[in-house]
C-alpha positions in Angstrom: 56.3 69.1 -31.2 53.2 68.8 -28.9 50.3 70.8 -29.7 49.9 73.9 -27.3 47.6 73.3 -24.3 44.0 74.1 -24.5 43.1 77.6 -23.5 39.9 78.9 -21.9 37.2 79.8 -24.4 36.6 83.5 -25.3 34.3 85.4 -23.0 30.8 86.1 -24.1 30.2 82.7 -25.8 27.5 80.2 -24.7 25.1 82.1 -22.7 22.3 79.8 -21.4 19.4 80.3 -23.7 17.4 77.6 -25.4 17.4 77.2 -29.2 14.6 78.7 -30.9 14.8 77.9 -34.6 15.3 75.0 -36.8 18.4 75.1 -39.1 17.8 75.2 -42.9 18.3 71.9 -44.9 22.0 71.3 -45.6 23.4 73.6 -42.9 24.4 71.0 -40.4 26.3 67.9 -41.1 26.1 65.3 -44.0 22.8 64.1 -42.8 21.1 67.4 -43.0 19.0 69.3 -40.8 15.9 67.4 -41.5 17.3 64.2 -40.1 19.4 65.7 -37.3 16.9 68.5 -36.4 17.5 70.7 -33.4 19.6 68.6 -30.8 18.8 67.8 -27.2 21.2 68.8 -24.5 24.2 66.2 -24.7 23.0 64.2 -27.7 24.0 60.5 -27.2 26.3 61.2 -24.3 24.7 62.3 -21.1 25.6 65.8 -20.2 27.9 64.6 -17.4 30.1 62.9 -20.0 31.6 66.4 -20.9 32.3 67.6 -17.5 35.7 66.2 -17.2 36.7 66.8 -20.7 38.6 64.2 -22.8 38.8 62.7 -26.2 35.6 62.6 -28.2 34.8 61.4 -31.8 32.7 63.3 -34.3 29.5 61.2 -35.3 28.9 63.5 -38.3 30.1 66.5 -40.3 29.5 69.9 -38.9 29.8 73.1 -40.9 31.0 75.6 -38.3 30.5 78.5 -40.8 26.7 77.7 -40.7 26.6 79.1 -37.1 25.6 82.8 -37.0 28.8 83.9 -35.5 32.4 82.9 -35.4 34.2 80.7 -32.7 33.1 77.3 -33.8 35.1 74.2 -34.8 34.3 72.6 -38.0 34.0 68.7 -37.6 34.4 65.7 -40.1 32.8 62.3 -39.2 35.4 60.2 -37.3 37.5 63.3 -36.3 38.9 63.2 -32.7 38.4 66.2 -30.6 39.9 67.1 -27.2 37.2 68.7 -25.1 38.3 71.2 -22.4 37.0 70.2 -19.0 34.1 72.4 -17.5 33.1 74.1 -20.8 29.7 72.8 -21.5 27.3 75.6 -22.3 23.7 75.9 -23.7 23.7 77.4 -27.1 22.2 80.8 -27.6 18.6 81.3 -29.2 20.1 81.6 -32.8 22.6 78.8 -32.5 22.0 75.5 -34.4 22.3 73.2 -31.3 21.1 73.3 -27.7 24.5 72.6 -26.1 28.2 73.1 -27.0 31.6 72.3 -25.5 35.0 74.0 -26.2 37.4 71.6 -27.9 40.6 71.3 -30.0 41.2 69.2 -33.0 44.4 67.2 -33.7 45.9 70.3 -35.6 45.5 72.5 -32.6 42.5 74.5 -34.0 40.1 75.3 -31.1 36.5 76.4 -31.0 32.9 75.3 -29.9 31.5 72.1 -31.1 27.9 70.7 -30.6 27.7 68.0 -28.0 25.0 66.3 -29.9 27.6 65.4 -32.6 30.2 63.8 -30.2 30.7 60.4 -28.8 33.2 59.6 -26.0 36.2 57.7 -27.1 36.8 54.6 -24.9 40.3 54.7 -23.4 42.4 51.5 -24.1 43.5 49.6 -21.1 
């Protein structure tokens, strides 16, 4: 059976506020916070890459439980995530990254993921 369609993210997430603190070592991805640091808006993809949604690949592991609140989607390097169009938001001051999009993994689990850790999947012609 096909996975259910993406639904709009819950209200109250992603208010536009800059990130104000550095995450602790080991909280973010397999590379650790020391090498990733606090992300810039959009990471390797320009912010416009996320506007239309689509398929993206995780560049690194992401421990969603390291975020100070719920509603985030854990990632494993190489994992494909379907991003919902028009959902890019700045993280709140206590979040680990500056920008997030709302997405769904291949099992149908949904949540916010950092844009910094996503690369666009090129469509095959």
